N, C-alpha and C positions, 0 to 999 in steps of 0.2 A: 504494500500500500504506500503510495506516495504521500509525503507530508502535505497537509492542507494548511495554507497560510492562515486561515481564520483560527484553526486550532493552535497553531504555533503562537499567534498573537495572544490567545487566551491563556496558553501555558505561561507565557512571559508575564502577563499581568497577575496571574494567580501566584506565580513564584515570587514576584515582587510583593504582592499582598501579604505574604506570610511574614514579612518584616515590618509591615505598617503598624502604626499606632491607631488609636481610636479616631482621632481627628482626620487622618488620611483616609481611613475606611469610610467615614461619613461623607467626605467630599468626593470620593471616587466610586461610591457604590453604584450609582447609575451607569457610569461608564463601564464598570466591571460587569454589571448585569447585561448591558448591551453587547459587549464583546463575548461574554459567555453564551448568550443566546445565538449569536452568529456562528460561533464554533459548534454548538449543538446542532444547528440547522445544517451546517456543512457536513458533519458526521452522518446525520440522518440521510442527507441527500446522497452521499457516497455509498452508504449502506444500501439504499434503494437501487442505485445504479448497478451495483454489483449483483444484487439478488435478481434483477431483471435479466441478467445474462445466464441465470441458471437454466437447466433443462426443465421441461414441464414436470418431470418426475420429482425433481427436488422441490420445485415450487409447490406442487400438490402435497408432498409430505410435510413441508414446513407449514403450509396453511392449515393442514389437519392438526398439527401440534398446537398451533396458535388457537384454533377453534376449540380444541379439547381443554386448554388451559384458561380460556376466556381471554379478554383483552389484557394488554400488558399491565394496566393499572391493577387488575385483579390478581395478576401473577405475582405482584410485589408482595412479599411477606409469606407467600405460600411456599411450602416445601413439600411438594408431593413426592412420595416415593414411587418407584416404578409400579408397585402393586396397586397404588391408588389411581393410576392413569387408566382411562378407558381403553379397551382393546380396539385395535384398528380394524377396519373392515376387511383386511386380508388382501387388498388390492395393491398395497404398497410393499415393495421389497423391504424386508427387515433391515438389510444392510444400508439402504438409502435412509430409512427411518432413523437408524442409529446415528448415521452421519449428520443428518440435519438436526437431530436432537442435541448434538454437541454445539452446533451453531446457535440453536435456540437458547440453550443454557448460557452461552456466552452473551447473547443479546440480553437475556434477563438480568444477568449479573451487572452488565453495563447500565441498564435502565435503573436497577435498584441503587447502584452507586450514585447515579445522577440525582435520583430522588432524595437519597440520604443527604447529598451535598445541599440540595435546595432546602431541605428541612433544617439543616444545621445553620445555613445562612439566615433563614427566616427567624430562627430562635436567637441567633446572635444579634440580628437587627432589633428584635423586640427588646432584648436585654442590653443593647448597646455594648456588646461584649467583643473586645478585640480578640481574645483567645478563641472565641467561637467563630469569628470571621476567619481567623487563620486556619482553624480546623476545617471550615467549609471550603477554603481554598485548597487545602491538602486533599480533601475528599473529591473536589472537582478535578484535580489533577489525576487522581486515581480513576475517576469515571472516564476521563479522556483515554487513559491507557487501556481500560477495559473495553471501551467502545472500539478503539482501533484494533485491539486483539480480536474482537468479534468480527470486524470487517475482514481482517486477514483470513479468518476461518471461512467466511463466506466466499472470499476470493478463491480459496483453495477449491471449493466446490465448482466455481465458475470455470476453473481450469480443467476439471475432470470431465465436464460435459463437452 
């Protein structure tokens, strides 16, 4: 996966933000939010472009997994074991299903990390907590790493087809 300029900008601002005091966070929070939103949109766009190159078999298997788990917001916080998941209709190759399951799990981990960062930032803003904002920045950096890793897994499937 090539580096996305918007994500690199967000990484730079989050890294700087881990050193900021409360006043700097207060004056920069709108700019940080805007940069973070652009980075997230760039990652989502890249992810979508990659998944559009998948074969129909991979797309079908992935969509089945998503529909079994519900939407991404519902997947957050869930920790389903394999035994809890509904059985497939038998039309999808189990190897394909296992492969896209790894991508879906990576996607869910990235989504959850992003939501955790959002929650931490919201709490830090509510409390005007510099340490909370720094923790939110750290979590945002982790979310970028996880999202990029998920995209790389998706790219690997695009190369298989």
